[in-house]
N, C-alpha and C positions, 0 to 999 in steps of 0.2 A: 089796539093790538100791536102788531109789529111797527106800524107807522109811528106810534108814540115813542118807540125806542130809536127811531131814526133821527139823527141830529138835523137841524135846519142847515142851510148852506153855509152860514157864517160859523156855526159851531163845528161843522164838518171840516172847514178850512183850518180852524184852530186845532182840532183833533189830529189832523194830518201832520201838522207842524210840531205837535207836542209828543213827548215821550209817553208811551202807553205800555202797560204790562201786556203780555201776550194774551191773557184772559180778557182784558178790557177790549183790546183790538179785535179779538175773535168774536166777542159779544156784539160789537158794532157791526162787524162783517156779516154775522148771522142775521141780524135784523134787516140789513139790506137784502140778503139772499132770500129771506122769507117774503120780502115784498117784490121779488123777482127783479132786483136792481143789481145785476151782476157786476157791471162795470164799476159801479160805485163801491162795491164790496172789495174789489181787488186790492186797493191800497191798504186796507185794514187786514186783509189776509196776509199780505206781505209783511206788515208790521208784526203780525202774530206768528210769523214763521210757519204758516199753514201750507206747507208744500203740497200735501196730498190734495187739498181743496183747490189750490192754484192749478195743479196738473189736471184735475177734473174740469175746471173752467176752460183750460186750454183745449181739452178734448171736445168740450161742448162748442167752443168757438169754431173749431175745425169742422165739426159735424154741421153746424148751422151757417157756415160760410161767413162768419162774423170776424172780419179782419180787424175791426176796431178793438173788440174784446181780446183777441189774440195779442195785439200790440200792447194793450194794458197789462195783460198777464206777463208778457215777456219782460216789460219794464220792471214789474214787481219782482220777478225772478232774477233779474240782472243778466239775462242772456237772450240773444235773438234765436228764434226758431230756425231750424235748418231748412234747406230748400225743399226737402221732401214734405215737411209739415206745410209749408206755403203752397206747394203743388196740390196737396190734398184739400187744403182750404179753398184753393181756386176751383177745383172740381166740384166741391160742395156748393160754392157760391154760384157757379154757372148752372148747376142742376136746379138751384132754388131761384134763379133769375136775379141774383144780386150781382149785376154785371160790374158795378164800380168796385166792389170788393174783389171780384174775380180778376179784374184788370190789375188792381193794386197787388194782389197776391201773386199774379203772374210775374210782375216786375220784381217782387221780392224773391221769388223762386229762382229767377234767372239772373239775379244780381251777381252771384258768384261766378257765372259762366262767362262774363265779359272779359 
């Protein structure tokens, strides 16, 4: 099923470095998403210009207290989340017991306050 559509790590590296059409990039991203491999899908969503899907992943990252995923999405979008987004991620991470993500998000949220 979806696993057969997911490139192996070496193929993935080549695909990241290669020019892809938006349709090709989106098809690869969807294969990763179908296998619940969101972080790996991000770069291909970025190549596809799939802004709506990237925003949805950023929202999921905040809800799930996943600072790594939010960082990946922000790199793909080309901009850093504002301090309010990091503060919401921190609250989610604390609620879910993801204390390392919470600490990191707190530092990001307060970065502009210094």
